C-alpha positions as CSV (number, residue, x, y, z in Angstrom):
1,X,-17.6,-25.7,-30.8
2,X,-14.7,-23.6,-30.1
3,X,-13.3,-23.2,-26.6
4,X,-11.5,-20.1,-27.4
5,X,-12.3,-17.1,-25.0
6,X,-11.3,-14.3,-27.5
7,X,-14.1,-13.7,-29.9
8,X,-13.7,-14.1,-33.5
9,X,-13.6,-11.3,-35.9
10,X,-16.8,-10.5,-37.8
11,X,-16.8,-11.7,-41.2
12,X,-15.4,-8.5,-42.4
13,X,-12.4,-8.7,-40.3
14,X,-13.3,-6.1,-37.6
15,X,-13.3,-6.7,-33.9
16,X,-15.8,-4.9,-31.5
17,X,-14.9,-2.1,-29.2
18,X,-14.9,-4.4,-26.2
19,X,-12.7,-6.9,-27.7
20,X,-10.1,-4.1,-29.0
21,X,-10.2,-2.6,-25.5
22,X,-9.4,-6.0,-23.8
23,X,-6.6,-6.8,-26.3
24,X,-5.4,-3.1,-25.6
25,X,-5.4,-3.9,-21.9
26,X,-3.4,-7.4,-22.4
27,X,-0.9,-5.6,-24.5
28,X,-0.2,-2.7,-21.9
29,X,0.1,-5.6,-19.3
30,X,2.5,-7.3,-21.2
31,X,4.6,-4.4,-22.0
32,X,4.6,-3.6,-18.3
33,X,5.9,-7.0,-17.6
34,X,8.6,-7.1,-20.1
35,X,9.7,-3.7,-18.9
36,X,9.7,-4.5,-15.4
37,X,11.7,-7.8,-16.2
38,X,14.2,-5.9,-17.8
39,X,14.6,-3.6,-14.9
40,X,15.1,-6.5,-12.6
41,X,17.8,-8.0,-14.9
42,X,19.7,-4.9,-15.0
43,X,19.5,-4.4,-11.0
44,X,20.9,-7.9,-10.8
45,X,23.6,-6.9,-13.3
46,X,24.4,-4.0,-11.3
47,X,24.8,-6.0,-8.1
48,X,26.8,-8.7,-9.8
49,X,29.4,-6.3,-11.3
50,X,29.7,-3.9,-8.3
51,X,29.6,-6.5,-5.6
52,X,31.3,-9.3,-7.5
53,X,28.2,-11.7,-6.7
54,X,27.0,-14.7,-8.8
55,X,23.7,-13.8,-10.8
56,X,22.0,-16.1,-8.6
57,X,23.2,-14.2,-5.5
58,X,22.6,-10.9,-7.0
59,X,18.8,-12.0,-7.4
60,X,18.6,-13.3,-3.8
61,X,20.1,-9.9,-2.5
62,X,17.2,-8.1,-4.2
63,X,14.7,-10.5,-3.2
64,X,16.1,-9.9,0.7
65,X,16.1,-6.4,0.5
66,X,12.5,-6.2,-0.7
67,X,11.3,-8.7,1.9
68,X,13.2,-6.8,4.8
69,X,12.1,-3.3,3.7
70,X,8.5,-4.2,2.6
71,X,9.2,-2.6,-0.8
72,X,8.2,-4.0,-3.9
73,X,10.7,-6.0,-6.1
74,X,10.6,-3.6,-9.0
75,X,10.8,-0.7,-6.6
76,X,14.1,-2.0,-5.3
77,X,15.4,-2.7,-8.8
78,X,14.7,0.7,-9.9
79,X,16.6,2.0,-6.6
80,X,19.4,-0.1,-7.3
81,X,19.7,1.1,-11.2
82,X,19.2,4.7,-9.9
83,X,22.1,4.3,-7.4
84,X,24.2,2.7,-10.1
85,X,23.5,6.0,-12.0
86,X,24.6,8.0,-9.1
87,X,21.6,8.8,-6.9
88,X,21.5,8.0,-3.2
89,X,19.9,4.9,-2.0
90,X,17.0,5.4,0.7
91,X,18.2,4.5,4.1
92,X,16.4,1.2,4.6
93,X,17.3,-0.2,0.9
94,X,21.2,1.0,1.5
95,X,21.1,-0.6,4.9
96,X,19.7,-3.9,3.9
97,X,21.4,-3.9,0.7
98,X,24.8,-4.0,2.5
99,X,23.7,-6.4,5.0
100,X,22.4,-9.0,2.2
101,X,25.5,-8.4,0.1
102,X,27.8,-9.4,3.3
103,X,25.7,-12.4,4.0
104,X,26.0,-13.5,0.1
105,X,29.6,-12.6,0.0
106,X,30.2,-14.9,3.1
107,X,28.5,-17.6,1.5
108,X,30.3,-17.3,-1.7
109,X,33.8,-17.2,0.2
110,X,32.8,-20.2,2.3
111,X,34.2,-23.6,1.3
112,X,31.8,-26.0,0.0
113,X,30.9,-27.9,3.2
114,X,30.6,-24.4,5.1
115,X,28.1,-22.3,3.0
116,X,24.7,-21.7,4.4
């Protein structure tokens, strides 16, 4: 007995249309996830380079902006990358980005016992 949910190919090596459709959908979802992850990493790199933040702080800045503006993480990442390429940031993203960077910068500059 097999426990795999993926149907096996028929003896001639082909799959049915439903299986092909499921595999194509899964493939598309994986591609989207990889692209989103790359965009997030690029946005963190922008924040790290421009604001001289540690990578973990860059991630937290992006997360905070997303939470405070109620804009999805990947959309904030897109905005940050577009900003690095010369476009303007929207008012809520720009405002919250500045505030989050200031908070993270203070934490990085504080002596070890005072951060937080």
